[in-house]
C-alpha positions as semicolon CSV with decimal commas, in nm:
position;residue;x (nm);y (nm);z (nm)
1;M;1,149;-0,562;-3,354
2;I;0,819;-0,698;-3,219
3;N;0,782;-0,914;-3,528
4;Q;1,128;-1,060;-3,469
5;L;1,041;-1,124;-3,106
6;L;0,716;-1,299;-3,198
7;E;0,894;-1,502;-3,463
8;T;1,160;-1,610;-3,213
9;I;0,892;-1,706;-2,960
10;S;0,700;-1,905;-3,219
11;T;1,013;-2,104;-3,307
12;Q;1,066;-2,185;-2,940
13;G;0,728;-2,360;-2,924
14;L;0,574;-2,438;-2,590
15;S;0,863;-2,308;-2,378
16;G;0,851;-1,970;-2,554
17;T;0,477;-1,947;-2,507
18;L;0,509;-2,034;-2,138
19;L;0,782;-1,774;-2,099
20;V;0,561;-1,503;-2,247
21;L;0,269;-1,616;-2,031
22;A;0,490;-1,604;-1,721
23;L;0,607;-1,252;-1,806
24;V;0,248;-1,134;-1,854
25;V;0,143;-1,287;-1,523
26;I;0,439;-1,129;-1,344
27;F;0,349;-0,789;-1,490
28;F;-0,014;-0,808;-1,376
29;L;0,080;-0,938;-1,031
30;Y;0,327;-0,653;-0,991
31;K;0,055;-0,406;-1,087
32;E;-0,187;-0,560;-0,839
33;T;0,073;-0,561;-0,562
34;K;0,151;-0,196;-0,629
35;S;-0,216;-0,095;-0,599
36;E;-0,251;-0,303;-0,281
37;R;0,057;-0,135;-0,134
38;N;-0,090;0,207;-0,212
39;A;-0,415;0,106;-0,041
40;R;-0,221;-0,005;0,268
41;M;-0,031;0,325;0,276
42;T;-0,361;0,513;0,263
43;D;-0,489;0,302;0,555
44;I;-0,174;0,370;0,754
45;K;-0,207;0,744;0,694
46;Q;-0,568;0,740;0,813
47;V;-0,480;0,546;1,129
48;W;-0,192;0,785;1,195
49;Q;-0,422;1,088;1,161
50;E;-0,676;0,930;1,397
51;D;-0,396;0,858;1,645
52;I;-0,284;1,221;1,634
53;R;-0,643;1,338;1,688
54;F;-0,686;1,094;1,979
55;R;-0,363;1,211;2,142
56;G;-0,477;1,573;2,112
57;E;-0,810;1,494;2,275
58;L;-0,636;1,296;2,550
59;K;-0,398;1,585;2,618
60;A;-0,689;1,829;2,640
61;L;-0,872;1,596;2,879
62;L;-0,566;1,557;3,102
63;D;-0,511;1,934;3,101
64;T;-0,872;1,985;3,207
65;I;-0,840;1,729;3,488
66;L;-0,520;1,894;3,612
67;E;-0,689;2,233;3,599
68;I;-0,980;2,104;3,806
69;L;-0,746;1,943;4,061
70;R;-0,540;2,260;4,094
71;S;-0,849;2,478;4,144
72;K;-0,969;2,262;4,436
73;K;-0,663;2,343;4,648
């Protein structure tokens, strides 16, 4: 099957060669885009975890401030 494909491409000349080159480039660009997307997802997860930690610290700080204000009455 591959031999038939290569034979068909070779009979097409330059247009067949360019078609194969375009398909190879598309494949590698897709692979690169996929790895970049995974890296972005990892970044988003890290930011989300930091946001959750920050909100927890902020809640604890506000609770402490409210506790101090209530004890002064």
